C-alpha positions as CSV (number, residue, x, y, z in Angstrom):
1,V,110.7,108.3,99.3
2,V,113.9,106.3,99.5
3,R,115.9,105.6,96.4
4,V,117.5,102.2,96.3
5,D,120.0,101.1,93.8
6,D,118.6,98.1,92.0
7,D,121.5,95.8,90.8
8,R,119.3,94.2,88.2
9,N,118.8,97.6,86.5
10,S,121.1,100.3,87.8
11,S,119.1,103.1,85.9
12,A,115.8,102.5,87.7
13,D,115.0,103.8,91.1
14,V,112.9,102.2,93.5
15,F,110.7,104.5,95.7
16,L,109.8,103.5,99.3
17,C,107.4,104.8,101.9
18,R,109.4,106.2,104.8
19,F,107.4,104.2,107.3
20,C,106.8,100.9,105.9
21,F,109.4,100.8,103.1
22,D,106.9,99.5,100.6
23,G,107.8,100.2,97.0
24,E,104.8,98.5,95.6
25,N,102.2,101.3,96.1
26,I,104.1,104.4,94.8
27,S,101.0,105.9,93.2
28,R,99.6,106.2,96.9
29,L,102.5,108.1,98.3
30,E,101.9,111.7,99.6
31,A,103.9,114.4,101.2
32,P,102.2,114.9,104.7
33,C,104.4,117.6,106.1
34,C,107.3,119.9,105.3
35,C,110.0,117.2,105.2
36,S,112.2,116.9,102.1
37,G,114.5,114.5,100.4
38,T,114.3,110.8,101.2
39,I,111.8,111.3,103.9
40,K,109.4,113.4,102.2
41,F,106.7,110.7,101.1
42,A,104.6,108.2,102.9
43,H,101.4,106.3,102.5
44,R,98.3,108.1,104.0
45,D,97.6,104.7,106.0
46,C,101.3,104.6,107.3
47,V,101.1,108.2,108.5
48,Q,97.7,107.7,110.2
49,R,99.0,104.6,112.0
50,W,102.0,106.5,113.0
51,C,100.0,109.5,114.3
52,D,97.7,107.1,116.2
53,E,100.6,105.3,117.9
54,K,102.3,108.6,118.8
55,G,99.2,110.4,120.1
56,N,99.5,113.5,118.1
57,T,100.1,114.8,114.6
58,T,103.2,116.7,114.8
59,C,106.1,115.5,112.7
60,E,109.1,114.8,114.9
61,I,111.5,115.9,112.2
62,C,110.1,119.1,110.6
63,L,107.7,119.9,113.6
64,Q,104.8,120.6,111.3
65,V,101.5,120.0,112.8
């Protein structure tokens, strides 16, 4: 999840998928690995697409399988 300051409402946080940067489907965000902070959450479909393109399921950041 990436928090982005919104100039229209500075007290509101916008959460984004770490792969597609979509902030519209926050209810579908999951924590697929041990990453934390702004890269912790992603949509399941985005993670699946990323794994399919990479050819394996190991996170390149935290190395969790």
